[in-house]
C-alpha positions in Angstrom: 55.0 57.2 -50.2 55.9 60.6 -48.9 58.6 61.0 -46.6 56.5 62.8 -44.2 54.2 60.1 -43.8 54.2 57.4 -40.5 56.2 54.5 -41.7 58.3 57.0 -43.7 61.3 59.1 -42.1 63.3 61.6 -43.9 66.6 59.4 -45.0 70.0 60.6 -44.0 72.1 61.4 -47.1 75.2 59.0 -47.3 77.7 58.0 -49.8 77.3 55.0 -51.6 80.2 52.7 -51.0 79.7 50.8 -54.5 80.9 52.1 -57.9 78.5 52.5 -60.9 77.7 49.4 -62.6 76.8 49.4 -66.1 73.7 47.5 -67.4 74.5 45.1 -70.2 73.0 46.7 -73.6 72.5 43.3 -74.8 70.2 42.4 -71.7 67.4 45.3 -73.2 66.3 43.3 -76.3 64.5 40.0 -74.9 63.1 41.9 -71.7 61.5 44.6 -74.1 60.0 41.6 -76.1 58.5 40.1 -73.3 57.5 43.7 -72.0 55.7 44.2 -75.2 53.9 40.7 -75.3 52.6 41.2 -71.5 51.5 44.9 -72.2 49.2 43.7 -75.3 47.8 41.2 -73.0 47.6 43.6 -69.9 46.8 46.6 -71.9 47.7 50.3 -71.1 47.9 53.8 -72.4 50.0 56.8 -72.5 53.0 57.6 -73.3 56.3 56.6 -71.8 59.2 58.5 -71.4 62.4 59.3 -69.0 66.1 58.7 -69.3 69.1 58.1 -67.5 72.3 56.3 -66.9 72.4 52.9 -65.1 74.8 53.1 -62.2 73.8 50.0 -60.2 74.0 46.0 -61.0 72.2 44.9 -63.9 70.9 41.4 -63.8 70.0 39.2 -66.9 66.3 39.7 -68.2 63.6 37.1 -67.8 63.5 34.2 -70.2 59.9 34.7 -71.0 57.6 36.3 -71.3 42.5 50.5 -36.0 41.1 51.5 -32.7 42.9 54.2 -30.7 46.9 54.6 -30.4 48.5 52.9 -27.6 52.2 53.1 -27.1 52.4 50.7 -24.1 51.4 47.8 -25.2 51.3 45.9 -28.4 48.1 46.3 -30.8 47.4 43.3 -33.1 46.9 44.2 -36.7 43.2 43.3 -38.0 42.6 39.7 -38.3 43.3 38.7 -42.2 40.8 36.5 -43.5 41.3 34.3 -46.6 41.0 36.7 -49.6 42.5 37.4 -53.2 45.5 39.1 -51.5 46.1 35.7 -49.4 46.1 33.6 -52.4 47.3 33.4 -56.0 46.1 31.7 -59.4 47.5 28.3 -59.9 51.1 28.7 -61.2 52.0 27.4 -64.8 53.2 23.8 -64.9 56.7 24.7 -65.7 58.7 27.9 -66.0 62.0 29.1 -64.7 60.2 30.3 -61.5 58.5 26.9 -60.6 58.6 26.5 -56.9 59.5 30.1 -55.8 57.3 32.3 -53.9 57.0 36.2 -54.8 55.0 38.2 -52.3 54.3 41.8 -54.0 53.5 44.5 -51.4 51.6 47.2 -52.9 51.9 50.5 -50.6 49.0 51.7 -49.2 45.5 50.5 -49.8 42.8 52.7 -51.5 40.6 52.9 -48.5 42.8 54.2 -45.9 41.6 57.7 -46.1 38.3 56.4 -44.6 39.8 54.8 -41.4 42.1 57.3 -40.1 41.8 55.8 -36.1 42.4 52.4 -37.6 45.4 53.6 -39.6 46.7 55.9 -37.0 47.1 53.4 -34.1 50.6 52.4 -33.0 52.1 48.9 -34.1 55.3 47.7 -32.6 58.1 47.7 -35.5 60.8 46.0 -33.2 62.7 49.5 -32.7 59.9 51.2 -31.6 56.0 52.2 -32.2 54.6 53.7 -35.5 51.3 54.1 -37.2 49.6 51.3 -38.7 50.0 52.7 -42.2 49.3 56.2 -44.2 47.2 57.4 -46.7 50.0 57.5 -49.1 50.4 60.5 -51.8 49.2 61.6 -54.8 50.2 63.6 -58.0 48.7 67.0 -58.1 45.9 66.1 -60.0 44.9 63.6 -57.5 46.1 60.2 -59.2 46.9 58.4 -55.8 50.0 56.2 -54.8 47.5 53.5 -54.0 46.0 53.6 -57.3 49.5 53.5 -58.9 50.9 50.6 -56.3 47.9 48.1 -57.0 47.9 48.5 -60.7 51.7 48.0 -61.0 51.2 45.0 -58.5 48.5 43.3 -61.0 51.0 43.9 -63.8 53.8 42.2 -62.0 51.8 39.4 -60.9 50.8 38.5 -64.6 54.7 38.6 -65.7 55.9 36.6 -62.6 53.0 33.8 -62.7 54.2 33.6 -66.8 57.2 32.5 -65.2 56.2 29.8 -63.0 55.9 31.8 -59.7 53.5 31.6 -57.1 52.8 35.1 -56.4 50.8 36.5 -53.3 49.8 40.2 -52.8 49.7 41.6 -49.3 46.2 43.3 -50.2 44.5 43.7 -53.4 41.8 46.2 -52.6 40.0 43.6 -50.8 39.8 44.6 -47.3 38.8 48.3 -45.5 42.1 49.4 -45.0 45.9 48.3 -44.3 47.5 45.9 -43.5 49.2 47.5 -41.0 53.2 47.8 -41.7 53.9 44.6 -39.1 51.2 42.4 -41.0 52.8 43.5 -44.2 56.1 41.6 -42.9 54.5 38.9 -41.5 52.6 38.4 -44.7 55.9 37.6 -46.5 57.4 35.9 -43.8 54.7 33.4 -43.2 54.7 32.8 -47.0 58.2 31.9 -46.8 58.8 34.2 -49.8 61.9 34.0 -51.8 61.9 37.4 -52.6 59.3 40.6 -51.7 59.4 43.8 -53.1 57.2 46.6 -51.8 56.1 49.1 -54.4 55.9 52.7 -53.8 55.6 56.3 -55.3 57.0 59.3 -53.6 55.7 62.4 -52.5 58.9 64.6 -52.6 59.1 68.1 -53.4 59.0 69.5 -57.4 62.3 69.2 -59.2 63.1 65.9 -57.2 63.2 63.1 -59.8 64.0 59.6 -60.1 63.6 56.1 -58.5 65.1 54.8 -55.8 65.3 51.1 -53.8 65.3 51.2 -50.2 67.3 48.5 -48.4 67.1 47.2 -44.8 69.9 48.2 -42.5 71.2 45.9 -40.0 68.7 45.9 -37.1 68.7 44.0 -34.0 66.7 45.3 -31.3 63.3 44.2 -29.8 61.3 42.0 -32.4 63.4 43.3 -35.1 66.4 41.2 -36.4 67.4 41.9 -40.0 70.8 40.9 -39.9 70.4 37.6 -41.9 68.4 39.4 -44.7 70.7 42.5 -45.0 72.9 40.9 -47.7 70.3 39.1 -50.0 68.1 42.1 -50.0 71.2 44.0 -51.3 71.4 41.4 -53.7 67.5 42.0 -54.8 67.7 45.4 -54.4 70.6 45.8 -57.0 69.0 43.5 -59.3 65.9 45.4 -59.3 67.2 48.7 -59.6 69.4 47.8 -62.5 66.7 46.2 -64.3 64.4 49.3 -63.8 66.7 51.4 -65.2 67.1 49.2 -68.4 63.5 49.1 -68.9 61.9 52.2 -68.2 64.8 54.5 -69.0 64.6 56.6 -65.8 67.1 57.9 -63.9 68.2 56.9 -60.3 66.9 59.6 -58.0 68.5 62.8 -57.8 67.6 63.7 -54.3 68.7 60.5 -52.3 71.3 57.5 -52.9 73.9 60.0 -54.5 72.8 58.9 -58.0 72.9 55.1 -57.0 69.4 54.2 -56.7 70.1 52.7 -53.7 69.2 54.1 -50.2 69.9 52.0 -46.6 67.4 52.7 -43.9 66.8 51.5 -40.3 63.4 53.0 -39.6 60.8 51.2 -41.9 58.5 48.4 -40.1 58.0 46.6 -43.2 61.8 45.8 -43.7 62.8 45.5 -39.9 60.3 43.1 -39.2 61.0 41.0 -42.6 62.7 37.2 -42.0 63.1 37.0 -46.0 64.8 39.0 -48.2 62.8 42.4 -49.1 63.0 45.8 -50.6 61.0 48.8 -51.2 60.9 50.6 -54.5 60.1 54.2 -55.0 59.1 54.1 -58.6 59.3 58.2 -59.2 58.0 61.3 -57.4 54.3 61.8 -57.9 54.7 65.7 -56.6 57.0 66.5 -59.8 55.1 67.1 -63.4 57.7 65.3 -65.3 57.8 62.0 -63.0 54.0 62.4 -62.6 53.6 62.3 -66.0 55.2 58.8 -66.3 53.2 57.2 -63.4 50.1 58.2 -64.6 50.6 56.3 -67.9 49.5 52.9 -68.2 52.3 52.4 -70.9 55.2 53.2 -68.5 53.6 51.5 -65.7 53.7 48.3 -67.7 57.6 49.2 -68.4 57.9 49.7 -64.3 56.2 46.3 -63.7 58.5 44.8 -66.4 61.6 46.1 -64.8 61.0 45.3 -61.3 59.6 41.5 -62.2 63.0 40.9 -64.3 65.2 42.2 -61.5 63.3 39.5 -59.3 63.8 36.6 -61.9 67.5 37.4 -62.1 67.9 37.6 -58.3 66.1 34.1 -58.0 67.9 32.8 -61.0 71.2 33.6 -59.4 
């Protein structure tokens, strides 16, 4: 997502207080085998690439394969009807994640651009009011962030359901716009999710490369109270970042996070209103040609989905 968008304000650089943690080389082999097996099933195209050194925590690989703006009063998000985004296919009878609920939040909706008044209306994010959503960003060639996030979400769902998890998506391209940022948080809360990951791609300047995971800061204001989820969300984020490095070979961001791949923010409604462990991941910068070449590759998107999923598995299995 672009830092110029409504629910995404420019983060303030900060020094990471954690030292680099080396990704275990032995963890790569079984994870790679799982990714290849699922890739053969899901499919994809293009060449993978990228390189980088892990500076964040690694976790063990998986075991198997609206209306107008109104800043004076709260505006309810559009009513959510039962759709593919609010349900999931039956989970396998067994698996290491049996009984676990994972919510995947594909950033932005492919149809948001057709509903400017709806997505520009303000919603309460606890600390203040922000626009319902944004259209997201895109590569210079027009490949949209919304298309990218939905594709990665589908691949993640396949991987996680194969491990026995119950997987829910906040949207599956099955609604006219949104959901708004407050509803995205509410979906995870109501599902009593064990982990929520919001998938994005950034829209920074050319030359800015790499991924970063966004963690919730301690917020206690209005409807927002993240104090109980700060620690588990950091744990989730470190697992996701570590496995993302290991599986994709991508380096942590060279423009935020001081090379740690981790950034803490207090301005995102999707995090501020969450009552369950949740992180965002910006998988790369769509406005940089080298990162864009990765983000538009089906083979690389499979690796991205595998890396994020393995991080979730590691977090949930402790």
